[in-house]
N, C-alpha and C positions, 0 to 999 in steps of 0.2 A: 342319626344327627351328626351332623361334625360341629364338634368343639375347638377352640385351640385356649390349652393350658399354658397359665404362663408360671412357670414355680421361680418363687425368690429365691434363691439358697442364701439362712442366716449364716449371718457373719462364722468363717470359721468352719462350718457344718461341713463342704465340700467332700472331706475325704471320707468322713460319718455317712453324708450319705451313696458314695460310691463303693463304700468297706459293708452295707444294708443290702446294698443292691444286687448286688457281687455270694454274697448267704441266705437273702433271705427274695434275691427276685423283683419282680412290678410289684407282687402284691398285690392285684388288683381281681377284682370278685369276677366271676364269670357276669359277659356280658359288657364289660367291659374293655375294646377293644383298641388298644396300640395301636397304632401308625408309623407315627415318626419323632421323632422333637433332631431340633438342632441347641447346643448348649453358645451362653455366650464366650470372648476370646479370652475376658477377667473373669470365669466361674460362677457370675452376680446372681444369673438368670438360665431357666432351663424354657424352651420354649415347644407344645409336645403337643402333639394331634392326636385326638384320641376323640373316638365315633362308639356312642349312646342312646339308647332310648329308655333310659330309667335313670331321672338325677340322683335321687338316691346311694348308687352303685359311686357315685366320687366322692358322694358323703362319707361311706364306706372307704373307700384307698383312703384317701385325707387322713383321714382317722391314725391313717401306719404309717403317717407321714409328714402333719406336724409339726411331732420335733423340733426337724431339718429344714425343715423352710415354711414356706402362705403361695397359698394357693390361687389366681382368681381362673375364673370356669369365664371361656365368650361363646356363644356361638359362631357357628362360620359359616357361610357358601362358598362354598367351590367358585370362585373363578369364570369359569364355563358355563355356569348354571344362571348365572348374572345374569350374565352376557345374554342370556337370553331372554328373559324377563325384561332386563332392558328397552333391547333391539323391537320388540315388539311394539314397545311407545313409540319409537323411530317414526 
């Protein structure tokens, strides 16, 4: 399944986040796949698209970063796939 992860950087922690990433990488458990990400221009939030079949892997990953950010995990479906489902009902 695909998930949009909204990471809210804690105040003043942007440099610490990037420093940890440089030193340790994403620290993702095997089975949690990073697809892509986007950061707001004001460094408040990072939007990450990830793929995973076991939600416990998100818990493992968040434990590595929760001191620097807060996380919202949102299941999403590709627009193309949604259109296929909706078009069947038109």
